[in-house]
BAFIRO-907585 format. One record per residue: residue number from 1; residue in three letters; x, y, z of N, C-alpha, C in turn. Coordinates in Angstrom, 1 decimal. Example, Ala and Ser with C-alpha at 12.3 -4.5 7.8 and 13.67 -1.06 7.14 Angstrom:
2
     k     r     n_xx     n_yy     n_zz    ca_xx    ca_yy    ca_zz     c_xx     c_yy     c_zz
     1   Ala     13.2     -5.7      7.8     12.3     -4.5      7.8     13.2     -3.3      7.8
     2   Ser     12.8     -2.2      7.1     13.7     -1.1      7.1     12.9      0.0      7.9
//
This chain:
206
     k     r     n_xx     n_yy     n_zz    ca_xx    ca_yy    ca_zz     c_xx     c_yy     c_zz
     1   Met     -5.4     56.1     -4.2     -5.0     55.2     -3.0     -3.5     55.2     -3.0
     2   Asn     -2.8     55.4     -1.7     -1.4     55.5     -1.6     -0.8     54.0     -1.8
     3   Leu      0.5     53.9     -1.8      1.2     52.7     -2.0      0.9     51.7     -0.6
     4   Ser      0.9     52.3      0.6      0.7     51.4      1.6     -0.7     50.8      1.7
     5   Lys     -1.6     51.5      1.2     -3.1     51.1      1.1     -3.1     49.9     -0.1
     6   Lys     -2.6     50.2     -1.1     -2.7     49.3     -2.1     -1.9     47.9     -1.7
     7   Ile     -0.8     48.0     -1.1     -0.3     46.8     -0.6     -1.1     45.9      0.4
     8   Leu     -1.7     46.7      1.4     -2.5     46.1      2.4     -3.9     45.5      1.6
     9   Thr     -4.4     46.3      0.8     -5.4     45.6      0.0     -5.1     44.4     -0.7
    10   Ala     -4.0     44.4     -1.4     -3.5     43.2     -2.1     -3.4     42.1     -1.2
    11   Ala     -2.7     42.4      0.0     -2.3     41.3      0.9     -3.7     40.7      1.5
    12   Ser     -4.7     41.6      1.9     -6.0     41.2      2.4     -6.6     40.2      1.5
    13   Ala     -6.6     40.7      0.1     -7.3     39.9     -0.9     -6.6     38.6     -1.1
    14   Phe     -5.4     38.5     -1.1     -4.6     37.3     -1.3     -4.8     36.4      0.0
    15   Leu     -4.8     36.8      1.0     -5.1     35.9      2.4     -6.5     35.4      2.2
    16   Ala     -7.4     36.3      1.8     -8.9     35.6      1.7     -8.9     34.7      0.7
    17   Ser     -8.2     34.7     -0.4     -8.3     33.7     -1.5     -7.7     32.5     -1.1
    18   Val     -6.5     32.4     -0.2     -5.9     31.1      0.2     -6.8     30.6      1.4
    19   Leu     -7.3     31.5      2.2     -8.1     30.8      3.2     -9.4     30.2      2.6
    20   Leu     -9.8     30.5      1.3    -10.9     30.0      0.7    -10.4     28.6      0.3
    21   Leu     -9.1     28.5     -0.1     -8.4     27.4     -0.8     -8.4     26.3      0.5
    22   Val     -8.1     26.9      1.7     -8.1     25.8      3.0     -9.4     25.3      3.0
    23   Gly    -10.4     25.9      2.9    -11.8     25.4      2.9    -12.2     24.3      2.0
    24   Ser    -11.7     24.6      0.6    -12.0     23.6     -0.5    -11.1     22.4     -0.3
    25   Ala     -9.6     22.7      0.1     -8.8     21.6      0.3     -9.3     20.5      1.1
    26   Ser    -10.0     20.9      2.2    -10.5     20.0      3.1    -11.8     19.4      2.8
    27   Ala    -12.3     19.6      1.8    -13.6     19.1      1.2    -13.6     18.3      0.0
    28   His    -12.5     17.6     -0.2    -12.6     16.8     -1.6    -12.8     15.4     -1.3
    29   Val    -13.4     14.6     -2.3    -13.7     13.2     -2.2    -12.4     12.5     -1.6
    30   Thr    -12.6     11.7     -0.7    -11.5     10.9     -0.1    -12.0      9.4      0.0
    31   Val    -10.9      8.4     -0.1    -11.3      7.2      0.3    -10.2      6.8      1.4
    32   Lys    -10.8      6.3      2.5    -10.2      5.9      3.6    -10.3      4.5      4.0
    33   Pro     -9.2      3.9      4.7     -8.0      4.5      5.3     -7.1      4.8      4.3
    34   Gly     -6.1      5.7      4.8     -4.9      6.0      4.0     -3.8      5.1      3.8
    35   Glu     -3.8      4.1      4.9     -2.8      3.0      4.8     -3.5      1.9      5.2
    36   Val     -3.1      0.9      4.6     -3.5     -0.6      5.0     -2.4     -1.7      4.8
    37   Phe     -2.7     -2.9      5.3     -1.7     -3.9      5.2     -1.8     -4.8      3.8
    38   Val     -0.7     -5.5      3.5     -0.8     -6.2      2.1     -1.7     -7.5      2.4
    39   Asp     -2.4     -7.9      1.5     -3.0     -9.2      1.5     -4.1     -9.5      2.6
    40   Thr     -4.8     -8.3      2.7     -6.0     -8.6      3.7     -7.2     -8.1      3.3
    41   Tyr     -8.4     -8.5      3.8     -9.6     -7.8      3.4     -9.8     -6.6      4.2
    42   Gln    -10.3     -5.5      3.6    -10.4     -4.2      4.3    -11.6     -3.7      3.8
    43   Val    -12.3     -2.9      4.8    -13.4     -2.0      4.5    -12.9     -0.5      4.1
    44   Phe    -13.3     -0.1      3.0    -12.8      1.4      2.6    -14.2      2.2      2.6
    45   Thr    -14.0      3.3      3.0    -15.1      4.3      3.1    -14.8      5.6      2.2
    46   Ile    -15.8      5.9      1.3    -15.7      7.1      0.4    -16.5      8.2      1.1
    47   Ser    -15.9      9.3      1.3    -16.4     10.6      1.9    -16.7     11.5      0.8
    48   Val    -17.9     11.9      0.6    -18.3     12.7     -0.5    -19.1     14.0     -0.1
    49   Pro    -18.3     15.1      0.1    -18.9     16.4      0.5    -19.5     17.1     -0.9
    50   Asn    -20.5     17.9     -0.4    -21.2     18.5     -1.5    -20.8     20.0     -1.4
    51   Glu    -20.0     20.5     -2.5    -19.4     21.7     -2.5    -20.2     22.8     -3.3
    52   Lys    -21.3     22.4     -3.9    -22.1     23.3     -4.7    -23.5     23.6     -4.2
    53   Asp    -24.2     24.3     -4.8    -25.5     24.6     -4.4    -26.6     23.8     -4.9
    54   Asn    -26.4     22.7     -5.7    -27.3     21.8     -6.1    -26.8     20.4     -5.6
    55   Pro    -27.8     19.3     -5.6    -27.4     18.2     -5.1    -26.5     17.2     -5.8
    56   Thr    -25.7     16.4     -5.2    -24.8     15.3     -5.8    -25.6     14.2     -6.2
    57   Val    -25.7     13.8     -7.4    -26.6     12.6     -7.7    -25.8     11.5     -8.3
    58   Ser    -24.6     11.4     -8.4    -23.8     10.3     -8.9    -22.3     10.4     -8.4
    59   Val    -21.8      9.4     -8.1    -20.4      9.2     -7.7    -19.9      8.1     -8.4
    60   Arg    -18.9      8.3     -9.1    -18.2      7.1    -10.0    -16.8      6.9     -9.4
    61   Leu    -16.3      5.7     -8.9    -15.0      5.6     -8.5    -14.2      4.5     -9.3
    62   Glu    -13.1      4.8     -9.7    -12.2      3.8    -10.6    -11.4      3.0     -9.5
    63   Val    -11.4      1.7     -9.8    -10.9      0.6     -8.9     -9.4      0.6     -9.4
    64   Pro     -8.4      0.7     -8.7     -7.0      0.5     -9.0     -6.9     -1.0     -9.7
    65   Glu     -5.9     -1.1    -10.5     -5.8     -2.4    -11.3     -5.3     -3.4    -10.3
    66   Ser     -4.7     -3.1     -9.2     -4.3     -4.2     -8.3     -5.2     -4.7     -7.3
    67   Ile     -6.5     -4.1     -7.5     -7.6     -4.7     -6.8     -8.4     -5.6     -7.7
    68   Gly     -8.6     -6.8     -7.4     -9.4     -7.6     -8.2    -10.7     -7.6     -8.2
    69   Ser    -11.4     -7.4     -7.1    -12.8     -7.1     -7.1    -13.3     -6.5     -5.7
    70   Ile    -14.4     -5.8     -5.7    -14.8     -5.2     -4.5    -16.4     -5.5     -4.3
    71   Thr    -16.7     -5.3     -3.1    -18.1     -5.6     -2.7    -18.8     -4.4     -2.1
    72   Pro    -19.6     -3.6     -2.6    -20.0     -2.3     -2.1    -21.1     -2.8     -0.9
    73   Thr    -21.2     -1.8     -0.1    -22.2     -1.8      1.0    -23.6     -1.3      0.3
    74   Ser    -24.7     -1.9      0.6    -25.9     -1.4      0.1    -26.1      0.0      0.8
    75   Val    -26.7      0.9     -0.1    -27.0      2.3      0.4    -28.6      2.7      0.1
    76   Ala    -29.3      3.0      1.1    -30.7      3.3      0.8    -30.7      4.4     -0.3
    77   Asp    -31.7      4.2     -1.2    -32.0      5.2     -2.3    -30.9      5.4     -3.3
    78   Trp    -29.9      4.5     -3.2    -28.8      4.6     -4.2    -28.6      3.3     -5.1
    79   Thr    -28.5      3.5     -6.3    -28.3      2.3     -7.2    -26.9      2.1     -7.4
    80   Ile    -26.3      0.9     -7.4    -25.0      0.6     -7.5    -24.7     -0.2     -8.9
    81   Ser    -23.9      0.3     -9.7    -23.7     -0.4    -11.0    -22.1     -0.7    -11.1
    82   Phe    -21.7     -1.5    -11.9    -20.3     -1.9    -12.1    -19.9     -1.8    -13.5
    83   Glu    -18.7     -1.4    -13.7    -17.9     -1.6    -15.0    -16.8     -2.7    -14.9
    84   Ala    -17.0     -3.8    -15.5    -16.0     -4.9    -15.2    -15.7     -5.7    -16.5
    85   Thr    -14.6     -6.3    -16.4    -14.1     -7.2    -17.5    -14.0     -8.8    -17.1
    86   Gly    -14.0     -9.7    -17.9    -13.9    -11.0    -17.5    -15.1    -11.7    -17.0
    87   Glu    -15.0    -12.9    -16.5    -16.1    -13.6    -15.9    -15.6    -14.6    -14.8
    88   Gly    -16.3    -14.9    -13.8    -15.9    -15.9    -12.9    -14.7    -15.4    -12.1
    89   Asp    -13.8    -16.4    -12.0    -12.5    -16.0    -11.2    -11.8    -14.9    -11.8
    90   Asp    -12.0    -14.7    -13.3    -11.2    -13.8    -14.0    -11.9    -12.4    -14.1
    91   Arg    -13.0    -12.2    -13.4    -13.7    -10.9    -13.5    -13.0     -9.9    -12.7
    92   Arg    -12.9     -8.7    -13.2    -12.2     -7.5    -12.4    -13.0     -6.3    -12.6
    93   Val    -13.4     -5.8    -11.5    -14.2     -4.6    -11.4    -13.3     -3.3    -11.6
    94   Gln    -13.6     -2.6    -12.7    -12.8     -1.4    -13.1    -13.3     -0.2    -12.6
    95   Ala    -14.6     -0.1    -12.2    -15.3      1.1    -11.8    -16.5      0.7    -11.1
    96   Val    -17.1      1.5    -10.0    -18.3      1.4     -9.4    -18.9      2.7     -9.4
    97   Thr    -20.3      2.8     -9.7    -21.0      4.0     -9.7    -22.3      4.0     -8.7
    98   Trp    -22.4      4.9     -7.9    -23.5      5.1     -7.1    -24.3      6.1     -7.6
    99   Ser    -25.6      5.9     -7.9    -26.4      6.9     -8.6    -28.0      6.7     -8.2
   100   Gly    -28.6      7.8     -8.4    -30.2      7.7     -8.2    -30.5      8.4     -6.8
   101   Gly    -29.5      8.6     -6.0    -29.9      9.2     -4.8    -29.4     10.6     -4.8
   102   Ser    -29.3     11.3     -3.5    -28.9     12.7     -3.5    -28.3     13.1     -2.2
   103   Ile    -27.2     13.9     -2.4    -26.5     14.5     -1.3    -26.7     15.9     -1.4
   104   Pro    -27.5     16.5     -0.5    -27.9     18.0     -0.5    -26.7     18.9     -0.3
   105   Ala    -26.9     20.1     -0.7    -25.9     21.2     -0.5    -25.5     21.4      0.9
   106   Asn    -24.2     21.4      1.1    -23.6     21.6      2.4    -23.9     20.4      3.3
   107   Gln    -23.9     19.3      2.7    -24.0     18.0      3.5    -22.9     17.1      2.8
   108   Arg    -22.7     16.0      3.6    -21.8     14.9      3.1    -22.3     13.6      3.0
   109   Gly    -22.0     12.8      2.0    -22.5     11.5      1.8    -21.3     10.4      2.2
   110   Glu    -21.6      9.2      2.5    -20.6      8.2      2.7    -21.0      6.9      1.9
   111   Phe    -20.1      6.2      1.3    -20.1      4.9      0.5    -19.1      4.0      1.0
   112   Ser    -19.3      2.8      1.3    -18.3      1.9      1.7    -18.3      0.7      0.8
   113   Phe    -17.2     -0.1      0.8    -16.9     -1.4      0.2    -15.9     -2.1      0.8
   114   Ser    -15.8     -3.4      0.5    -14.8     -4.3      1.1    -14.0     -4.7     -0.1
   115   Ala    -12.7     -5.0      0.0    -11.9     -5.4     -1.0    -10.5     -6.1     -0.4
   116   Lys    -10.0     -7.0     -1.2     -8.7     -7.6     -0.7     -7.6     -6.8     -1.2
   117   Thr     -6.7     -6.4     -0.2     -5.6     -5.5     -0.7     -4.5     -6.4     -1.5
   118   Pro     -3.7     -5.7     -2.2     -2.7     -6.3     -3.2     -1.7     -7.1     -2.1
   119   Ala     -1.1     -8.1     -2.7     -0.1     -8.8     -1.9      1.3     -8.4     -1.8
   120   Glu      1.4     -7.1     -2.5      2.8     -6.5     -2.4      2.5     -5.1     -2.0
   121   Ile      3.6     -4.4     -1.5      3.7     -3.0     -1.1      3.3     -2.2     -2.4
   122   Thr      2.5     -1.2     -2.3      2.2     -0.4     -3.4      1.4      0.8     -2.9
   123   Thr      0.9      1.7     -3.8      0.1      2.7     -3.6     -1.1      2.7     -4.3
   124   Leu     -2.3      2.6     -3.9     -3.6      2.6     -4.6     -4.0      4.1     -4.7
   125   Thr     -4.2      4.3     -6.1     -4.8      5.7     -6.6     -6.3      5.4     -6.8
   126   Trp     -7.1      6.2     -6.1     -8.6      6.1     -6.2     -8.9      7.4     -6.9
   127   Lys     -9.5      7.3     -8.3    -10.1      8.3     -8.9    -11.5      8.5     -8.8
   128   Ala    -12.1      9.5     -8.5    -13.5      9.5     -8.4    -14.0     10.9     -9.1
   129   Tyr    -15.3     10.7     -9.6    -16.0     11.6    -10.3    -17.4     11.9     -9.9
   130   Gln    -17.7     13.2     -9.3    -18.8     13.6     -8.6    -19.7     14.4     -9.6
   131   Thr    -20.9     13.9     -9.8    -21.8     14.6    -10.8    -22.8     15.3     -9.9
   132   Tyr    -23.4     16.4    -10.4    -24.3     17.2     -9.7    -25.7     17.2    -10.5
   133   Ala    -26.7     17.8    -10.0    -28.0     17.6    -10.6    -28.1     18.4    -11.8
   134   Asp    -27.2     19.4    -11.8    -27.3     20.4    -13.0    -26.4     19.9    -14.2
   135   Gly    -25.7     18.7    -14.0    -25.0     17.9    -15.0    -23.6     18.1    -15.0
   136   Thr    -23.1     19.1    -14.0    -21.6     19.2    -13.9    -20.8     18.1    -13.2
   137   Thr    -19.7     17.9    -13.5    -19.0     16.7    -13.0    -17.6     17.4    -12.4
   138   Val    -17.3     17.1    -11.1    -16.0     17.3    -10.6    -15.1     16.1    -10.8
   139   Ser    -13.9     16.2    -11.4    -13.0     15.0    -11.4    -11.9     15.0    -10.5
   140   Trp    -12.0     14.2     -9.5    -11.1     14.0     -8.5    -10.1     13.1     -8.7
   141   Asp     -9.2     13.4     -9.7     -8.3     12.3    -10.3     -6.9     13.0    -10.5
   142   Gln     -6.5     14.0    -10.1     -5.3     14.6    -10.5     -4.2     13.8     -9.3
   143   Thr     -3.1     13.7     -9.8     -2.0     13.1     -9.1     -0.7     14.0     -9.4
   144   Asp      0.4     13.7     -8.6      1.5     14.6     -8.6      2.2     14.5    -10.0
   145   Thr      2.0     13.6    -10.9      2.6     13.4    -12.1      1.8     14.1    -13.1
   146   Asp      0.5     14.5    -12.9     -0.3     15.1    -13.9      0.1     16.6    -14.3
   147   Glu      0.0     16.9    -15.5      0.3     18.3    -15.9     -0.9     19.1    -15.7
   148   His     -0.8     20.2    -15.0     -1.9     20.9    -14.7     -2.3     22.2    -15.6
   149   Gly     -2.0     22.0    -16.9     -2.4     22.9    -17.8     -3.8     22.9    -18.3
   150   His     -4.6     22.7    -17.5     -6.1     22.6    -17.7     -6.7     24.0    -17.9
   151   Asp     -7.9     24.2    -18.2     -8.6     25.4    -18.5     -9.4     25.9    -17.4
   152   Gly     -9.1     25.6    -16.2     -9.8     25.9    -15.0    -11.0     25.2    -14.8
   153   Gly    -11.2     24.0    -15.3    -12.5     23.2    -15.0    -12.4     22.7    -13.6
   154   Asp    -13.4     22.0    -13.3    -13.7     21.5    -12.0    -12.8     20.2    -11.8
   155   Ile    -11.5     20.2    -11.3    -10.9     19.0    -10.9    -10.2     19.2     -9.4
   156   Gly     -9.8     18.1     -9.0     -9.3     18.0     -7.7     -8.4     16.7     -7.6
   157   Pro     -7.7     16.7     -6.3     -6.8     15.5     -6.2     -7.3     14.2     -6.2
   158   Ala     -6.7     13.0     -6.6     -7.2     11.8     -6.5     -6.8     11.4     -5.0
   159   Ser     -7.5     10.4     -4.4     -7.3      9.8     -3.0     -6.2      8.7     -3.2
   160   Leu     -5.2      8.8     -2.3     -4.3      7.7     -2.2     -4.3      6.7     -1.1
   161   Thr     -4.0      5.6     -1.1     -3.9      4.5      0.2     -2.6      3.8     -0.1
   162   Thr     -1.8      3.8      0.9     -0.6      3.0      0.8     -0.7      1.7      1.4
   163   Val     -0.2      0.7      0.8     -0.3     -0.6      1.1      1.1     -1.1      1.7
   164   Thr      1.1     -1.5      2.9      2.4     -1.7      3.6      2.3     -3.1      4.2
   165   Glu      3.6     -3.5      4.7      3.7     -4.9      5.5      3.2     -4.8      6.9
   166   Pro      2.6     -6.0      7.4      2.1     -5.9      8.7      3.4     -5.6      9.6
   167   Gly      3.0     -4.9     10.7      4.0     -4.5     11.7      4.7     -3.2     11.5
   168   Ala      4.3     -2.4     10.2      4.7     -1.2      9.9      3.7     -0.4     10.7
   169   Glu      4.2      0.9     11.0      3.3      1.8     11.7      2.3      2.5     10.9
   170   Ile      1.1      2.5     11.0      0.2      3.1     10.2     -0.1      4.5     10.4
   171   Asp      0.0      5.2      9.5     -0.2      6.7      9.5     -1.5      7.0      9.3
   172   Gln     -2.2      7.6     10.3     -3.6      7.8     10.3     -3.7      9.5     10.0
   173   Thr     -2.9     10.1      9.3     -3.0     11.5      9.0     -4.1     11.5      7.9
   174   Asp     -5.1     12.4      7.9     -6.0     12.6      7.0     -5.5     13.5      5.8
   175   Asp     -5.7     13.0      4.6     -5.3     13.8      3.5     -5.9     15.1      3.3
   176   Ala     -7.1     15.3      3.6     -7.8     16.5      3.5     -7.1     17.5      4.5
   177   Asn     -6.9     17.1      5.7     -6.3     18.0      6.7     -4.9     18.3      6.3
   178   Thr     -4.1     17.4      5.6     -2.7     17.8      5.1     -2.9     18.8      4.1
   179   Trp     -3.8     18.8      3.1     -4.0     19.7      2.2     -4.4     21.2      2.9
   180   Ala     -5.2     21.0      3.8     -5.7     22.4      4.5     -4.6     23.0      5.3
   181   Arg     -3.7     22.2      6.0     -2.7     22.8      6.7     -1.6     23.5      5.8
   182   Tyr     -1.4     22.7      4.8     -0.3     23.3      3.7     -0.7     24.6      3.3
   183   Ala     -2.1     24.8      2.8     -2.6     25.9      2.2     -2.5     27.1      3.4
   184   Leu     -2.7     26.6      4.6     -2.9     27.7      5.8     -1.4     28.1      6.0
   185   Tyr     -0.5     27.2      5.9      1.0     27.6      6.0      1.4     28.7      5.0
   186   Val      1.0     28.4      3.7      1.4     29.2      2.7      0.8     30.7      2.8
   187   Ser     -0.4     30.6      3.2     -1.1     31.9      3.5     -0.5     32.7      4.6
   188   Ile     -0.1     32.1      5.6      0.6     32.9      6.9      1.8     33.4      6.3
   189   Val      2.6     32.7      5.5      3.9     33.0      5.1      3.9     34.2      4.1
   190   Ser      2.8     34.3      3.2      2.5     35.1      2.1      2.0     36.5      2.7
   191   Phe      1.2     36.3      3.9      0.7     37.5      4.4      1.8     38.2      5.2
   192   Ala      2.6     37.4      5.8      3.8     38.0      6.5      4.9     38.8      5.6
   193   Val      5.0     38.3      4.4      5.8     38.7      3.4      5.0     40.3      2.9
   194   Ala      3.8     40.1      2.9      3.1     41.3      2.4      3.2     42.5      3.6
   195   Leu      3.0     42.2      4.7      2.9     43.0      5.7      4.5     43.6      6.0
   196   Thr      5.5     42.8      5.7      6.9     43.3      5.8      7.1     44.4      4.7
   197   Ala      6.5     44.0      3.4      6.5     45.0      2.3      5.9     46.3      2.6
   198   Leu      4.9     46.2      3.4      4.0     47.4      3.7      4.9     48.1      4.7
   199   Tyr      5.5     47.6      5.8      6.2     48.1      6.7      7.5     48.9      6.0
   200   Leu      8.1     48.2      5.1      9.3     48.9      4.5      8.9     50.1      3.5
   201   Ala      7.8     49.9      2.8      7.3     51.0      1.9      6.8     52.2      2.8
   202   Thr      6.2     52.1      4.0      5.8     53.0      4.8      7.0     53.8      5.5
   203   Arg      8.0     53.0      5.9      9.3     53.7      6.3     10.0     54.6      5.3
   204   Lys      9.9     54.0      4.0     10.6     54.8      3.0      9.9     56.0      2.7
   205   Arg      8.5     56.1      2.8      7.9     57.3      2.5      8.0     58.3      3.6
   206   Ala      8.2     57.7      5.0      8.2     58.7      6.2      9.3     59.7      6.0
//
């Protein structure tokens, strides 16, 4: 195989891998909306796509410390359980788990809950853990401050919600689409660089 074919093959393989990243980037567990106002009652929705060939059977969501309690919406065929500390007015829900149901392959499930937003401007970090019928779990809990020296296990980004003051402009941009667009831009630039290298290599051999 000559140099130009090697470069073209490598460029094509790289483009294919990044386009695969685009698909996976748009399919992570997210909590919406991405922006809310301070000190208000808000309904949040968890979107859970199934990325594997076997059903999703459990979804665990860690509740940010600045959220005191949440009230999940009943979902047919799913059991809702809580991890909480304290009692009465001092009770704080630390995590909620939906289990016992099933999200088939290539389908998406949704769970919702209401909660009162914090009284101050902040960012809520929602960490989710998606378990499949074969026992594997994908941890959607990575943030910008995490060290990514992992061993290739199933992990993904945590979902973020910005808490802002009333009157501020709410950004409705979808986190998943942002990731997908970023991956696509990277792929386009990388592919252009590869084609340029191919062109220069071909000219040099001519």
